C-alpha positions in Angstrom: -14.6 -8.0 25.1 -14.8 -11.8 24.5 -15.0 -12.2 20.7 -13.4 -10.2 17.9 -12.9 -10.8 14.1 -10.2 -9.8 11.6 -10.5 -9.2 7.9 -8.5 -7.9 4.9 -10.0 -5.6 2.4 -9.1 -3.7 -0.8 -5.8 -4.4 -2.6 -3.6 -7.1 -1.1 -0.2 -6.2 0.3 2.8 -8.2 1.5 2.8 -8.4 5.3 -1.0 -8.7 5.6 -0.5 -12.3 6.7 2.0 -11.3 9.4 -0.6 -8.8 10.6 -3.4 -11.5 10.6 -1.1 -13.8 12.6 -0.4 -11.1 15.2 -4.1 -10.4 15.6 -5.0 -14.0 16.1 -2.2 -14.8 18.6 -2.6 -11.5 20.5 -6.3 -12.2 20.9 -5.6 -15.7 22.1 -2.9 -14.5 24.5 -5.6 -12.2 26.1 -8.2 -14.9 26.3 -10.3 -13.6 23.4 -12.0 -15.8 20.8 -10.9 -14.6 17.4 -12.7 -15.2 14.0 -11.5 -14.6 10.4 -13.8 -13.1 7.9 -13.0 -14.2 4.3 -13.3 -11.8 1.4 -13.5 -8.6 3.5 -16.8 -6.7 3.7 -18.3 -9.0 1.0 -17.7 -12.0 3.2 -19.1 -10.2 6.2 -22.4 -9.8 4.4 -22.4 -13.4 3.3 -21.5 -14.8 6.7 -18.2 -16.2 5.6 -16.8 -16.1 9.1 -14.7 -18.9 10.8 -13.2 -19.4 14.2 -9.4 -19.2 14.2 -6.9 -20.9 16.5 -3.1 -20.4 16.9 -2.4 -23.1 14.4 -4.7 -21.4 11.9 -1.9 -18.8 11.3 1.1 -21.2 11.4 3.6 -20.9 8.6 2.1 -17.8 7.0 4.3 -14.9 8.2 6.6 -15.4 5.1 3.8 -15.5 2.6 2.5 -12.7 0.4 -1.1 -12.0 -0.3 -3.7 -12.7 2.4 -5.0 -16.1 3.7 -8.3 -14.4 4.4 -8.6 -13.3 0.8 -9.8 -9.9 -0.2 -12.6 -8.4 -2.3 -14.2 -5.1 -3.1 -17.8 -4.8 -2.2 -20.4 -2.5 -3.8 -23.2 -4.0 -1.7 -21.5 -2.9 1.5 -21.8 0.7 0.3 -25.6 0.4 0.9 -27.3 0.7 4.3 -29.0 -2.6 3.7 -25.7 -4.3 3.0 -24.2 -3.0 6.2 -27.2 -4.0 8.2 -26.9 -7.6 6.9 -23.2 -7.6 7.7 -23.9 -6.4 11.3 -26.6 -9.0 11.7 -24.1 -11.7 10.8 -21.6 -10.4 13.3 -24.2 -10.3 16.0 -25.2 -13.9 15.2 -21.6 -14.9 16.0 -21.4 -12.7 19.1 -18.6 -10.6 17.7 -18.0 -7.5 19.7 -15.0 -5.8 17.9 -13.3 -5.8 14.5 -9.7 -5.5 13.2 -9.8 -4.1 9.6 -6.6 -4.5 7.6 -6.5 -2.3 4.5 -6.3 1.2 3.1 -8.4 4.4 2.9 -11.4 2.6 1.3 -11.4 0.0 4.0 -11.2 2.7 6.7 -14.0 4.7 5.0 -16.3 1.6 5.3 -15.2 1.0 8.9 -15.9 4.6 9.9 -19.4 4.4 8.4 -20.0 1.0 9.9 -19.0 2.2 13.4 -21.2 5.3 13.1 -24.3 3.3 12.2 -23.9 0.4 14.6 -21.4 1.4 17.3 -19.2 -1.7 16.9 -15.6 -0.9 17.8 -13.1 -1.1 14.9 -9.4 -0.7 14.9 -7.6 -0.6 11.6 -4.1 -1.7 10.4 -2.6 0.2 7.4 -2.3 -2.5 4.7 -1.5 -0.9 1.3 1.7 -0.8 -0.8 1.1 2.9 -1.7 2.2 4.3 1.7 -0.5 6.9 1.4 -2.2 6.6 4.8 -2.0 9.5 7.2 -1.1 8.4 10.8 1.8 6.0 10.1 5.3 6.5 8.8 5.0 3.4 6.6 2.2 1.1 5.5 2.3 -2.7 5.5 3.5 -3.8 2.1 5.2 -0.6 1.0 8.8 -1.8 1.7 8.3 -5.1 -0.1 6.8 -3.3 -3.1 9.7 -0.9 -3.3 12.3 -3.7 -3.1 10.4 -5.7 -5.8 10.3 -2.7 -8.1 13.9 -1.9 -7.3 15.1 -5.3 -8.3 13.4 -4.9 -11.7 14.9 -1.4 -12.2 18.4 -2.7 -11.4 18.0 -5.3 -14.1 16.6 -2.9 -16.6 19.5 -0.5 -16.0 21.9 -3.2 -17.1 20.3 -3.5 -20.5 19.8 0.3 -20.7 23.5 0.8 -20.2 24.5 -2.0 -22.6 22.5 -0.5 -25.5 22.5 3.3 -24.6 18.7 3.2 -24.2 16.2 5.4 -22.4 13.8 3.5 -20.2 10.5 4.8 -18.8 9.5 2.5 -16.0 6.0 2.8 -14.6 5.4 1.8 -11.0 2.2 1.7 -8.9 1.0 4.8 -7.2 -2.4 6.2 -8.4 -2.5 9.0 -5.9 0.9 8.7 -4.2 4.5 8.9 -5.5 6.1 7.2 -2.5 7.0 4.0 -4.4 8.4 6.0 -7.4 10.5 8.2 -5.2 12.1 5.5 -3.1 12.7 3.4 -6.3 14.1 6.4 -8.0 16.6 7.1 -5.1 17.5 3.5 -4.6 17.8 2.7 -8.3 19.7 5.9 -9.3 17.0 7.2 -11.7 17.6 10.4 -13.6 14.0 11.5 -13.3 11.0 10.6 -11.1 7.5 11.7 -12.0 4.9 11.7 -9.3 1.2 12.7 -8.8 2.1 15.2 -6.0 4.2 17.3 -8.4 3.0 18.7 -11.8 5.0 17.4 -14.7 6.0 20.0 -17.2 7.0 18.1 -20.3 8.9 21.0 -21.8 11.1 21.3 -18.7 11.6 17.5 -18.7 12.7 17.5 -22.3 15.1 20.5 -21.7 16.7 18.9 -18.7 16.9 15.6 -20.5 18.7 17.1 -23.5 21.3 18.6 -21.1 21.7 15.4 -19.3 22.4 13.5 -22.5 25.7 15.4 -22.9 27.1 13.4 -20.0 25.0 10.2 -20.0 24.3 7.8 -22.8 21.4 5.9 -21.0 18.8 7.0 -18.5 16.1 5.6 -16.2 12.9 7.6 -15.8 10.5 6.3 -13.1 6.9 7.2 -13.5 4.1 6.8 -10.9 1.0 5.5 -12.6 -1.0 8.5 -11.4 1.3 11.2 -12.8 -0.7 14.1 -14.3 1.1 13.9 -17.6 -0.2 10.4 -18.3 1.1 6.9 -18.4 4.8 6.0 -18.9 4.0 5.1 -22.5 2.3 8.5 -23.2 5.1 10.5 -21.6 7.7 8.5 -23.5 5.9 9.3 -26.7 5.9 13.0 -26.0 9.6 13.1 -25.0 10.6 11.0 -28.0 8.7 13.3 -30.4 10.3 16.4 -28.8 13.9 15.1 -28.9 13.4 13.7 -32.5 16.6 11.6 -32.5 16.1 8.5 -34.7 19.3 6.9 -33.4 18.2 7.0 -29.8 16.1 4.0 -28.5 13.2 4.7 -26.1 11.6 1.8 -24.2 8.7 1.4 -21.7 8.3 -1.1 -18.9 5.2 -1.3 -16.8 5.9 -3.3 -13.6 2.2 -3.6 -12.7 0.9 -6.2 -10.2 4.3 -7.9 -9.7 4.8 -5.2 -7.0 1.9 -6.6 -4.9 3.2 -10.1 -4.6 6.2 -11.9 -3.2 7.5 -12.7 0.3 7.3 -9.7 2.6 10.6 -8.1 3.7 11.6 -8.3 7.4 10.5 -4.7 7.7 7.0 -5.5 6.5 6.8 -8.6 8.7 7.7 -6.6 11.8 5.4 -3.7 10.9 2.5 -6.0 10.3 3.1 -7.8 13.5 3.4 -4.6 15.6 0.2 -3.2 14.0 -1.7 -6.4 14.5 -0.8 -6.6 18.2 -1.6 -2.9 18.7 -5.0 -3.3 17.0 -6.1 -6.0 19.5 -4.7 -4.2 22.5 -6.4 -1.0 21.2 -9.8 -2.7 21.2 -9.1 -3.8 24.8 -8.1 -0.3 25.8 -11.3 1.2 24.4 -10.4 2.4 21.0 -13.6 2.7 18.9 -12.7 3.8 15.4 -9.0 4.3 14.9 -6.0 3.0 13.0 -3.0 1.5 14.7 0.1 2.9 13.1 3.8 3.5 13.9 5.2 7.0 13.9 8.9 7.7 14.9 9.1 4.1 16.0 6.2 4.3 18.4 2.7 2.8 18.1 0.0 5.4 17.9 -3.7 5.5 17.2 -5.3 7.9 14.6 -9.0 8.4 14.2 -10.3 7.1 10.9 -11.5 10.5 9.9 -8.0 11.8 10.0 -6.6 8.8 8.2 -9.1 9.4 5.3 -9.1 13.2 5.1 -5.6 14.3 5.9 -2.9 14.1 3.2 0.3 12.4 3.7 2.9 14.8 2.2 5.7 13.6 0.1 9.0 15.0 1.4 10.5 17.7 -0.8 14.0 16.8 0.2 13.6 13.3 -1.4 12.7 15.0 -4.7 15.7 17.3 -4.3 17.9 14.4 -3.6 16.9 12.8 -6.9 17.7 16.0 -8.8 21.1 16.3 -7.2 22.2 12.7 -7.6 21.1 12.5 -11.3 23.8 14.9 -12.6 
């Protein structure tokens, strides 16, 4: 293999730049020409492909976002769009790809490989930590620490005014961010998509907890089945019916995507980037390079997409015990 290309796709995640840097420099180390594709699959279809050198990735390991930009592409979902993308890769002589992203990115990569046979190795870049085949995804640790810093500050004002705060964090299909923020931030409750929220039970437990606590933090993953933090707060407030108690909602939103990546995300991104290039050289065709129990491993895209990463019950139990 003489030429490969790297791209980022889907939502950005802190640590993607560290991964890009590792891909570029590992390829150069092995004597391979490496190209960057701007704007993901959309850029692949438009031929937005450029040669990269070692200096192309200087001074980026500490930066959030992605220097290659990212975009969602409806056109790539079509057979014609994928054919155009492959023609552009052929024109540059590119023989393999490194795809940095989440399940949507890997779904497109799997289809692309099946149709054209081009080898693709993925790197798990998503703050949600919802990809099967790796203990942690690139960007997750930074997102948790960003949210946790905000929760610590909100707790100060909650305690000062005896307020109840419902804090919404990202996690449309996964409660990993909410759980780790809840444990680290000392939350009284954590509501996640993986566990059905019974509002009546929540209100009952909440009333009992108020006998010993004057303020509380409730962390809500955005994908919780009971609704948004604002909707859940409204239901709880109506059930408690205490005009003297103040209820507040804070939605952290996209602040969780940005910022300088933590050391953990920089190391993980670097390890996955190197493993992706070496995986291509070793004959991997359509797999993700992840880290499980401290060791690099490769997981077929099919498993990454179809298998569910299970939230640990003992983490939820820990929140329950520590909230009393």
